[in-house]
N, C-alpha and C positions, 0 to 999 in steps of 0.2 A: 455822174461818176467822177470821182476825184482823179486828177492827173497823176499818173505813176512816174516815179523817177526812172529815167532811162540810162542805161550804160551800154557802151559800144564794145563789141567783141569781134574777133576774127576767127574764121574757120582754120583749123590746123590739120596737117596731114598726120595720119596715124603711122606708127612705125615701131622700131625696137626701143629698148631702154636708152640707148645712146642718143637717139633723137630727143627723147624727153629730157635728158640731162642737158643737152644743147639748148633746148628751149628755156630751161630754168636759168642757165648761165647767162642768157640774154636778158633776163629780168622778167619775162612773162610767166604766167601761171597756167598750166594746162587744166582743162576741165571738160565737162560734158553737159549737154542739155538732153533730157529724156522725158518721155511720157508714154502713156498707153496709145496715143493717137499718132505719134510721129516716130521715125527712126532716130536712134541716138545721134546727136550732132557733136563731134569733138571740136572744142573751141579753145581759144587763147584769150586771156584777159590781162590787162595791165594792173599791177598791184594797186596803183592809186585809185583805179576805178572800183576795185573790190573794197578798198578801205572806205570809200564813200558810203557803201552799204553797211559794212560792219560797224563803223564809227557811229552811225545814226541808228543802228539796230533796226534797220528796215527789214521787214519780213517779205513784203510783196513789192516787186519792181518789174521793169521790162528790160529785156536784153535785145539789143538791135544788132542784127547780123544781115549784111548785104541788103540793107534798106527794109528788111522785114523785122517786125517786133514780136517778141514772144513773152507773154506774162509768165513769170517764174517765181518760185520761192527757193531758198537755199535748203537742200536736203542733207548735205554732208560736206564737211570740210576736213581735209587731212593735213596734219602738221608734222614737220620734222621733229623727231623725239629729242634731238640735241639742240637745234637752233630755235625751235618753236615757230619756224616760218611756215606759212601755208605753201603746200606743194601740190595740192589738187583739191578740186571742189566739184560738187554735183548740183546742178540746177534742175528743178522739176518744172516742166512746162504745164500750166494749168489752164482751166477754163473758168472765167470769172463768174459763171452762173452755176458752178458745181462746188459742193463743199469739199474742203481739204482738211487733212489732219496734220497738225504741226505742234511744235513745242514753243512756248513763249516764256522767256526768262522773267523771274520775279525781281522786284526792286523793293528793298526794305526802306520804310519811311517811319518817321517819329522817333522818339527817345523813350526807351523802356525804363520805368522806375526800378525794375528788378536788376537791370544792368548797373544802374547808379548805386545799388546796394551791394555790388560785387558779383552779381550773377553773370553767367556766360550765355550768349545767344548761340544756339545750335540750329543751323539751317539744314533741315532734312530734305527739302525739295528746292533745287535751284531753278527749275523750270516746271511749267505745268502744261500737260498735254491737252490740247483742245481740238474741237472740230467745228468748222463754220465756213461761210463763204469767204473767198479770198479777201474781198474788200472789208470784211468785218474783223480781220485778224488784228488784235491790238499790238502795239509796239512793245508793251511791257505790262506786267500785272503787279500792281502795288500791294504791298503787305504792310499794314500799319501796326507797329508794335507798341504804340503809346500807352496801352493799358496793361501790358504784360508785366506781372510781378514774378518773383522767383517761383519756379515750378508751374507757371502758367504756360499755355500753349495755344497756337492758332491752328485750326483745322480747315480743310477745304470748304466745309459747309459754312464757315464763318467769313469767308471772303466774298467780295461782291463781283459779280460777272454780268456782262450784258445778256439780255434775253436771247440774243442772236448767237450766243456761244454755248456749245455743249462741252462740259468738262469731263474728260475721260479718266477720272480718278474716283476712288471711293470717297464719299462725303466725310467719312471719319478719319481719313488719312491726315497725319500731322504735317504741317508745313514748317513751322518754327516752334521752338520751345526755349524758355529761359531756365537753365539748369543752375543749381546752387554752386557756390565756389567750393573748392576742396577744403575740408575741415582739418584742424590740427590732429585730431584723433586718427583720421584717415592717413595722414602723412606718417604718424607714428607706426601705424599698422604696416604701411609700405616699407618703412625703415626696418621694422622687425622682420619682415619677410626677406629682406636683403641679408640681414645678419644671421638668419636661421641656419643656412648651410654651415657657418663656422661652428655653431653650437653642436650641430649634428656631427661634424668632423671631430670636435673635441670629445664628444661622448664616445665616438667610435674608437678614438685613440685610447681612452680609458678602458674600454672593453677589451682592446687588444692587450693592454698591460695586464689586466686581470687574467686573460687567457694565457698569457706568457707565464704568470705566476702559477696558474693551475697546471700548466704543462711541466713546470719545474718540479712539482711535488713528487711525481712517480720516480724521478731520478734519485730521490733521497732514499727510497726503499732498498735498493741493492746495497747501499752503504750501511744501512742499519742491519741487514742480514749478515754482511761481512763481519761487523763488530760483534754480533751475537755468536757467530761461528767461532771467531777468535777467542771469545770469552769461554766458550764451551771447551775448546781445545786446551786452553790454559788450565782449566779445572781438571781435565782428564790427565794431563801431564803431571799435575800436582799430586794426584792420587797415586800415580805410579811411583813417584819419587819418595813418598811417605812410607816409612818402614811398617811392615805388617806386625801388629801385636799378637804374641802367642797367647793362647788361653791359659790361665793359671792351672798348675798341677794340683790334683786332688791328693 
C-alpha cells in the first residue's frame, strides 16, 4: 500500500457562533470528521496544512489527531462569498477496503484545431463522479482535445478510465464541445433585435397621430351644420323681404 500524506489537526470545542468567529480570527479553520462508524469529531486545521492538500489536488490522505490516524477524503468545502476564503470543511473517514463515491476534476490537454480556427471550447463537465476503492482514486482525469474540430465533442464513452473505476455518468453525456465563433449575420440579428423597440415606438407614435386626426373629424360636423343652418336662415329672410307680385287683372 502506498504511503498516504498525513496532516495534523487538533480537536476543538463546540459552541456558539462567537466561538467560531474567534477561531477564524486566530487563523485556524473549523471542520469536522464524520463517517458511519464513528461519532462526528469537530476539529481545527491550520490553513497551510489544508493548502498542502488542495494545491496538490490530493483526494485521499490521513488526518492525525491525538496520535491516531484517520484515512479521509474531502467531502465539502465552504467558502466566504465575499473573500472566497475557506471557512469550513468536511472530512469523511473511510475504510481502505470499501468503495467510496467521489468527484474527480478534469484536466484539459492538447491543442484543438477547432480552437485555432476561431472555435470556442465549452466545458460542460468540470468533474466526473466515480466509485472505486480509496487507493484507486485518481488525482485528475485527463481530457485530450487534440482531435476536436469545430462542432466536435467528447463524451464520457470516449474517455479512458481504469478498470478499477466505475463512472457514474451516462456514456453519452458530453464532457466538452468546440462551438463555432459568432457569425456576422448573428451579430446583425442581435443588433436588429436591439433596434426593434425603437421601430415599434415610432410606429405607435404614427398610429397615435392617425388616431388624433380621426378624432378631429367629428368636430368638423357641428361647424358644417351651423353653416348650413345659417344659409337656410338667410334664404328664408330673403324671401320675406322680397315683394310679393300680384297676379295680373283679367
